[in-house]
C-alpha positions as CSV (number, residue, x, y, z in Angstrom):
1,X,126.6,-6.9,-21.2
2,X,129.5,-8.9,-22.5
3,X,132.0,-10.1,-20.0
4,X,134.8,-8.4,-21.9
5,X,133.4,-5.0,-20.8
6,X,134.7,-5.7,-17.3
7,X,138.2,-6.0,-18.6
8,X,138.7,-2.9,-20.8
9,X,142.1,-2.1,-19.4
10,X,143.4,-5.6,-19.9
11,X,142.0,-5.6,-23.5
12,X,143.6,-2.3,-24.2
13,X,147.0,-3.5,-22.9
14,X,146.7,-6.7,-25.0
15,X,145.9,-4.5,-28.1
16,X,142.5,-6.2,-28.6
17,X,139.7,-4.3,-30.2
18,X,136.3,-5.9,-29.8
19,X,134.6,-6.6,-33.1
20,X,131.6,-8.7,-34.2
21,X,134.0,-11.3,-35.5
22,X,136.1,-11.7,-32.3
23,X,133.6,-10.9,-29.5
24,X,132.7,-14.5,-28.9
25,X,136.3,-15.7,-28.9
26,X,137.3,-13.0,-26.4
27,X,134.4,-13.9,-24.1
28,X,135.4,-17.5,-24.3
29,X,139.0,-16.7,-23.3
30,X,137.9,-14.6,-20.4
31,X,135.3,-17.1,-19.2
32,X,137.8,-19.9,-19.5
33,X,140.6,-18.0,-17.7
34,X,138.4,-17.0,-14.8
35,X,136.9,-20.5,-14.5
36,X,140.3,-22.1,-14.5
37,X,141.7,-19.7,-12.0
38,X,138.7,-20.0,-9.7
39,X,139.0,-23.8,-9.8
40,X,142.6,-23.4,-8.6
41,X,141.5,-21.0,-5.9
42,X,143.6,-18.2,-7.4
43,X,140.6,-15.9,-7.9
44,X,136.9,-15.6,-7.3
45,X,134.3,-16.9,-9.7
46,X,132.4,-13.6,-9.1
47,X,133.1,-11.4,-12.1
48,X,133.4,-8.2,-10.1
49,X,135.8,-9.7,-7.6
50,X,137.8,-11.6,-10.3
51,X,138.3,-8.4,-12.3
52,X,139.7,-6.7,-9.3
53,X,141.9,-9.7,-8.4
54,X,143.3,-10.0,-12.0
55,X,143.9,-6.2,-12.2
56,X,145.8,-6.3,-8.9
57,X,147.9,-9.4,-9.7
58,X,150.7,-8.7,-12.3
59,X,151.1,-12.4,-12.9
60,X,147.4,-13.1,-13.6
61,X,147.0,-10.0,-15.7
62,X,150.0,-11.0,-17.8
63,X,148.6,-14.5,-18.3
64,X,145.2,-13.2,-19.4
65,X,146.8,-10.7,-21.8
66,X,148.9,-13.4,-23.4
67,X,145.7,-15.6,-23.9
68,X,143.8,-12.6,-25.4
69,X,146.7,-11.8,-27.8
70,X,146.6,-15.4,-29.0
71,X,142.9,-14.9,-30.0
72,X,143.4,-12.0,-32.3
């Protein structure tokens, strides 16, 4: 399963449709964002927990959406 499947609501809000062409780039953005936030102690490195934390934090959700919009 691609990591992006955990973030369907964020992808929808960002207007991102997963395609063969952008799948890897989307995964890199999500991996990078979670890794960065986990290193700052803002969220868990565990994907299930990170998804919940990002969905519950308007600031983190907005940051991830902006990063995803830049990819497509």
